[in-house]
N, C-alpha and C positions, 0 to 999 in steps of 0.2 A: 391390231397387232396379232401376228400369228402366235399360237400357243407355244411353239418352240422358241420364238424370240423372247416372249415374256418369261419363260422358264430360264432362259440364259441370263436375262437381266436380273432375275431374283438370285441366281447363283453368284452373279458379280457384285451384288449390292454390298456385302460386307467389305469387299476389297475397294469399293468406291468411297467408303467412309460413312455410308448411310446405315442407321441402326434404329430398330424399334425398341431395343432393350436399354436398361439403365447403363450409364457409363460405369466402367470399372472403377472401384475406389482407387484413390491415388495417395501413396505415401502413408505415413503414420496416421492412425485414426483414433478419435476419442472413444473412451469407454462410456458405458451407460451413466456412471456417476459423474464423469466429466461433462457429458451432455446436460445433465441436470444442473451442474454447477454453472455452466455457461448461461443457462436460462435464468438463473437467480440474479446474476449481474452484480448485486451489491449486498453487503452485510456489515455488521458492526462488531467491534472487539472491545470488551470491557475490562479495563485495568482497575482493580480495587483490592488492595492488600494493606498490611501495616505500613508499606511504603507511602501510601496516601497520607497517613497520620504523621509520618516523619517529614513530609514536605520534600521528598526526594524523588528522583527519577528512576533510579535503581536502588532497591534495598540491599543492605550489606549482609542481611541475615541475622542481625543482632537484636532486632526489635523484640521487646517483651510481648508475648501474646495478649497480655492484659491491655495493651495499647489498642487492640482491635475491638472497638465497641461502638459501631455506628448507632446514633441515637434514633434515626428514622429511616432505616434501610428500606428502599422501595424499588424492588426489581420491576414491578409493573410500570412505574413511571419511566424507567429506562427503556423498557421494551416498547412502550407506547411512543416514546420519542423516536425510536428506530423506525417504527411503522410510519409515523408522520413524515419522516425523511424519505420514504419510499424504499427502505431497505427490506430485504427478504429473509434475512437470517441474523442471528446473534451468537457471538462466541464469548463464552465466559473464560477469563483467565483463571483457571482453577488453581494454578500454582505459577508464580513468576520466579525470577532468579533469587528472590529472598527466601524461597523455600517454604513459605507459609501456605498451607493447603486450605482451600475454602470449603472442603468437605471433611467429614470425620473419617480420615483414612486409618487403616490398620498399620501403616508403615512408619508413622512418626507421631510424636506428641505435639509437634509444631503445626497446629491446625486450629480451626474454629472450636474444636472440642476443648481446647485449653484457654479459650478467650471468654470474657464475660458476656459477649454477645449471646443473647438468649440462654444465659446461664450454661453455656457450653453445649447446648442441645441443638443448636442450629446446623443447617446444611445450606450454605449460600448457593452452591452449584444447583441444588435441587430447586431453590426459589427462582433462580435465573431460568432454569429449564421450564418450570411451570408457567412463569410469566411469558416466556417466548411462545410456548404452545397456545396459551390463552389469546395471544395477539396474532396468531397465525404465522409466526416466524419459525423457520427451521432453526435448530439448535446445534451448536458446535462447542468444542472444548480445546483449550490451549494448556499444555503441560510442559513447563520449562524443563529441559534436560539438565541445565545447570542448577545447582542448589547450594547457595552460599551459607546455608544454616547447617546442613547435615554433616556431622562429623565423619560419616562414612564416604563422603564424596571423594572419588578417585579410586576407590576400592571396588572389588567385585560385588561386595555386599550392597553398595549403593546402586549399582547398575541393576541388580536383581530387584531392589526395592522400587526403583523407578518403573520397571516393567510391571510390578504389582500395582503401583499407582495407576498406570495406564490401563491395566485390566479392570480395576475398580471403576474407572471413569467410563470405559467402553461398555461396561456391563449394567450399570445402574441408573442411567439417565436417558433412557429412550433412544429412539433413532437419531443418529448424529449425521450432520451433513459434512463435517470436517473434524479431523484430528490435527491440530495445528502445532508445529514445532519449529523453533528458529535455531540459528546456528551458534548462539552465544553459549560457549562452554569453556570453563576454566578461567582462573584468575584469582584475585584477592577475594577473601571471604572470611566470615566468622568461623564457620566449620566447627561448631560446638565449643567455641571459645579458643580455638587454636590461633585465630587471627593471622592467617598466613596465605601465601599464594600457592595455588595448586594447578598443575597442568595434567592433561590426559592425552592419550593418543586418540584423536577424534575418528580416525579411520577404523578403529577396532573396538573401542571401549564400550559403546552402546550396542554393538552387534545389530545395527539397524535392520539389515536385510535378513539376517539369520534368525533373530529372536524378537525384535521390537515391532517392526512393521507387521509381521504375521499376526500379532495380537489384534491389530486394527482390522486386518483383512478377515480374520475369523469372526470377530464379534460385531463389526460394523462394516459390512462389505460395500455399502454405498457412501461411506465417509471418504471425502477427499483428504489425502495426506499431504499437508503442506510442509515443505522445508525449502531452503534456498536452492536445493537441487531436485526437488520433487519428492516422491515419484509421481504425484498426480497434478500438482501445480507448483510453480517455482516463484521465488522472490524476483521482483522486477529489477532489483539492484539499487534501489533508493527508497527513502521514506517520504518522498514528496507526493507520491500517488501518481506519478507520470510514467507511462510507458513511452519508449521512443516512437518516432513517427512511423518507422517500420518495426513491427514486433511480431514475429512468426509464432504461432502456437507450437510449432515443432522445434526441437532442440536436441543436440547431442552434447550432454554435459562434458565439460572439459576438466581434466585432472589438474591438481595443483602440486607442483614439484614431483610429478610422477605418481602421486598417491591416489588412491581410490576416491572419487568424488562422493562425499557424504556431507550432512549438515555441518556447516562451519568449516568445511575443507573442500572448497570448490573454486575454480577459476571464475571470477565474476564477469569476465570480459563480455560474454555473450548472453548473460542472464536477461538483459533488457531486450535485445534484438531477437533472441532465439536464432535458429538457423533455418534457412530455406532448405527443405528436404532433410530436416533433422531426423534422427533415428527414432525419437519418442514424441508423442503428443503430450507436452507438459506446458500448458499455457501460463502466462504471467499473472500473478496476483499483485496488485498495487496497493500497498498498505500505507496509511497516512493518518496521523492523529488529527482530530478536530481542533485541538489546541496545539501550541508549539511542541509540547511533550505528550507522552502517553499517560502520565499520571496527573492528577489535579494539583494545581498550584494557584492559590488565591491571587497572586500577582499577575496571573495570565487571564483573568476574567474578561479583560478587554482585548484579548488576542485570539478569540474564537474565530475560526475561518468563516467568512461571509457566505451566503448562498451562492453568489456569483463565483467565488473561489471554489466552492464545492462543485459547481457546475463545470468549471474548467477541468477539475480533476476527473469528473465523470467522463467528459469528452476524451480525455487523454488516458483513460484506463479502460473503462467499458467500451468507449468509442474507438479503442485500438485493439480490440479483441481480448482484453483481459478482464479481471474482476476488480472491483473497488472494495477495499476493506478499510473502514473508517473507525479509528480508535476513539472511544468515549471514556471520559474520566469522571466518575462520581466524586462529589465532595466528601469530606470525612463523615458528614451526617448520613451519607448513604444514598444520595440522589443527585441528579444533574442540576447544574446551575441554570438560572433562567436564560442566560445568554446562549447556552448550548441548545436549550429547548427551542428558543426563538429561531436560531439559525437553521436547525434541522427542519422545523416546520416550514419555513420559507423556502428552503431548498426543495423539500418534497412538493410544495405547491408549484414551484418553478418547473420541476420535472414534469409534473402532471399537465400543466398548462402548455408546455412546449410540445410534448410527445402525444397528447391526446388527439390532435388533429393532424392526420397525414395528408398533406396537400396533394399527394399523388395517388390517393386511394381510388379515385375515379378515372385514372389515366388508362390509356390504351397504348400498345406498343407493337411495332413491326420489327422483325428480326431479319437480318440478311441470311440467316440459316436457322432452321428448327430441326432438332434431332429427329431424323426419320419422317419429317413432316407430320409428326405425331403431336396432337394437342396436349397429350399428357406432359410434354416438355415445353409447352407453349408459353408465350410471354404473359398470359393472364396470371400465371403463378407468381409473378413479381409483385402483384398488388393485392394478394389475398390474405396478408397478415399471418401466413403460415411459414415458420422457419424452415420447414422441411419439404415443402413443395418447391419446385424449381424449374427455371428455364434451362435448357441444355442444347448445345450444338452437336453436330456430328463429330465423329472422332478426328477427322482430318481438317475440320474447320476450327483453327486455333485462335483466330482473331475476328470473331463475329461482331457485328454492330447492331445496336438496338436504337430505333428511333421512337421516342416517347412523346405522346401528345397528352397534355394535361387537361384538355377540354376547354380551358380558359386560362388567361394569364394568372400566374400565382407568384407571390413574393415570398422568398424563403432565404435562409442563410445556413441551413443544415441539410446535408445529404447523408442518408443512412443506407448502406449497402451490406448485404449479408450473403454468405454462401451456405449451402446445405453441407455442414461440416461432417455429416455422416459419410460423405464421399471424400473426405479429406480436404486439405487446404490447397485448392487446385489453381487458383488465379495468381499469376505473377503480378499483374497490375490491372488497374482500371483507369480510364480517362473519361471525363464528362465534359460535354460541350453544350452551349445553348445557341439557338437560332436568334440572331439579332435583326432579322428582316432582310439581310443581304447575304449572310454566310454564317458558318459555324464558328463560334468563338470559344476558346478554351476556358473552362470554368474551374475544374479541379482534377487532380490526379492522385492516385494512392496505390500502394502495394500492401501486401499482407492483409487481405480482406478478412477471411475467416468468419468467425461467428458473428462479428459485429464490427463495422467500420463507419465511423461518423466523421464526415468532412465538414469543418467549420470554414465558411467563406469569410473573407475579410470584411465584407459588408453585404447587406441583403441585396438580392437581384430579383428582377421580375422576368418571367419567361413563360411561354406556353409550350414550346417545342424544345426537346433536349435529345442529345445523342450520347450513347454510352458505348465505348469500345472496350472489349474484353481481350486480355492477352493471357494465354496459358500454354503449358507444355503438353497438355492432354485436353480432351474434350472439355471446353469451358462450361461452367454452370453458374447460375446466380439465383438465389432464392428470394431476394427482396431488393426493391428500389423504392425509397421513401423520401419525402421532403418535409421539412418542418421550419417553423419560424421561432427563434429563441424568444421566450417570454421574459418580461422584466420581473425582478424580485423585489419585494417590499420587505425591508429588514431594518430594524433600529435596535442596537444593543445598548446595554448600560456601559458607559465608559468610565474609565478611572483617570483622574488627573494625576499622573505620576510625575513628580517633580524631579528634574535632572539638573545637575550643575551645568551651566552654560559652557560650551566648548571654549569660548574665549577666556574663561577663567581657569582653564586647565593647561598645563604644560607637561609634555612627556620629556623627561630628563634623558636626553640622548643626543649624541653628536651626529647621528645618522640624518641626512637631509630628507629622507623619506619617512621619518617618524611621524610627521604631521598626518600621514594617511590614517593613523589610528584614531584621529580626532577630527576628521573632516566631514562627518555625517554622510559618508558615501560608502555603502557596503561593497561596491565594486572595486575599490582600491584596497591594497593589501600592504601592510608594513611587515617585513620579515627581518628579524634581528638575530644575530648570532649570540648564543649563550656561552660561548667559549671564554669570554672575558668576565662577564657578570651573569650570574645565574638568575637574576630577577630584573623586573621592569618597574620603574618608579614614575609616579604621577605627582605633580605639585599643584595645589590649588592656589589661587590668587590670595586667599585669606583662609584662616582657620574657620571651619563651619561644621555643623552637624551632618554626618554622612550615615546613611542607613544601608548602603550596599553598593555593589559594583556589577555592571553587566559587561560580559565579554562576548563579542560576536566573532565566531571563527570565519575564516576565509570562505567565500561563497562561490568559488570557481570549481568546486567538485574535487579539488586536490586535498591530500592529507598532510602535506609537508608543513611541519611546525605547529600542528594542532595539539594542545595539551589534553591529557585525560585526567591528570591529577594536579592539584595546586595547593598553595598556601597563600593567605592574604593577610598583610599586616597594615597597621595604621600608625602614624606618628604625628605629634604636634611640632616637634623641633627638628625632625630628621635624624635624631640620634638615638632616642629611646623608642623602641618599636613594640607594639602589642599585637600578638596573633589574634586576629578576629575570626578567621574561618579557615578550614582545610577540608578537603574532600575530593570528589571525583566528578568529572563531567560525563555522566553516564550516557551511553548510546550516542555520543557525539560523532562517532565514526559514520554511523548510518543516518543520523539526523542532526546536521550541522546548523542548528538554530541558536538563537540568542541564549546565553547561559547566565542566569541571575544568581549572584551570591549575596544572600540577605544576611546582614549582621544580626546577632542576637538582640541587639539594641542599638539605637542611633548613638554615635560617638563623635566627639569633636576631633577633627583631623585636618592637618595641613599637607600631609604626605600620605600616599598610598603605595604600598609595595606588593606587586603581584609576582609570585614565584612559581613557574611551571615545574612540576616534578617529573612527569613522564610525558613524552611526546610520541604521537602516533607513528610518525615516520622513523622514530628511533634515532634521529640525528640531534645536533645541538643548535637547531634553528627553531625560533619561536615566531609564529605568524599571528596577525590579528587584523580583522577587517575594521573593528571599531571597539573603543572603550567608552563606557558611560558611567558616571558616578550618580547614585541616587541620593536624594535628600529626604530627610524626615518629613 
């Protein structure tokens, strides 16, 4: 070729779409702290306050500090259990909604300093920090903005005290990987004995952007700030631990009623899915408790999630580009129950056995196009276990194909695909095919790849040759293609034989033909009743017998209509004279619609049960129930 012709070709190369340089970044990009967070994947969140000793899910703020006195607090055991489960970090709930502080703060007397634990000289946050570091875990802190104990709540004085608490925590407990805040703000509380309901203007009260978040940025620049709206990671929109099938790391937060999106004041509609080409990189965190609730309840000792359930959560959180935040609940003694330990250990073993052998590690691949024909962007990068080396196509090749040879037939049921997210979330979708000896058969498809995408096949398949098709609006890139076979989990928990009244011995007193849905042992059916005529629901037993409690299961279809947040419960022998057995709130039922157990102070003879909903989430006069159960002594 003549030199003039070669020179002309080189001049034309950029216009033909060939390039020797890195692809230009696309869209919103992750920060250094967000990259670190994506690499962590999983961490635990520890709820342990006087609420544990009250057997409640949310504390009212009225517990005497003397109640907080764990006999054998063991932060090391909790940290070791987290490590055994494969988790990389631990978050201490330094203060929950009850307002009790686990460190000796200067802002209030409602703390460990006023408790008998270690004669008031202890610092539980410090012990969690030390145990985490000793076990190689990163450490983080949760500080509830709502405080149901503080008499100042709702005033400027409390907002200032809250920021002082945040500054104390950000200053005195080493490097933190997260500063965690949820959107629960305002409502009923003790408030120094006022026992009233207080509301705040969530858009302005905490001055999040102006005064509060800057404290974290100043003192802990690598700490991820969590709230339902970010700014570093967002709530996935549920407490099941599941992200949607498509969940983009980018999002444009939506306002609620035209107000500024802040914690507790944001349109939840796109929290799970995110937005393709969203304005900000704010990936989803999937929070879920190991037990039905976030705090320990003895009656839930046999309700600990199994290793297989945790693995499903992993696939639908980390495997969909998010993070997995698992809530752990120590017993009043100050350590985890054996069932929690056993499940975490078996889950960690299952993770290790599943992902320790990449069945594509020795694979080779041919691409329909390699960027600039430069091996720097070649297919070998797909199999080198490096998140940030990557295959890339030329700028104008938006749908390249990769043919992969595994070297020999392999049996797998998990496909893991990753992008180099330093260049943004570029891929619109990916399709995977296998060669069956005669042609290419569709195997799996996915969108929103990002930092991590794990595709679970319906059943294991065996193949040697695979094809991957990439679809993107800009030069496609891919950093990993890996295959795994899900391992079995060995797990046996201690079970509780909880006695229930047989449904055939129960009658729901109602003329409604659908009332039987509340007693049919089917959580997918729903009975919805109007409260306009009668403000309560009555159950009749076939005979008088000892009853120790009632379980209410809210509707499981994701809707809020008819779900009560407060209740009263009465019993009667003759249906005329009624005794109030329990009253209270179903804490956190909006986000975590699990079974709600109302335990009586003692077993009592009853022939009739009256359940009175006091406040309904939807604000209407409808009451809904998936199932009622009566517990026997």
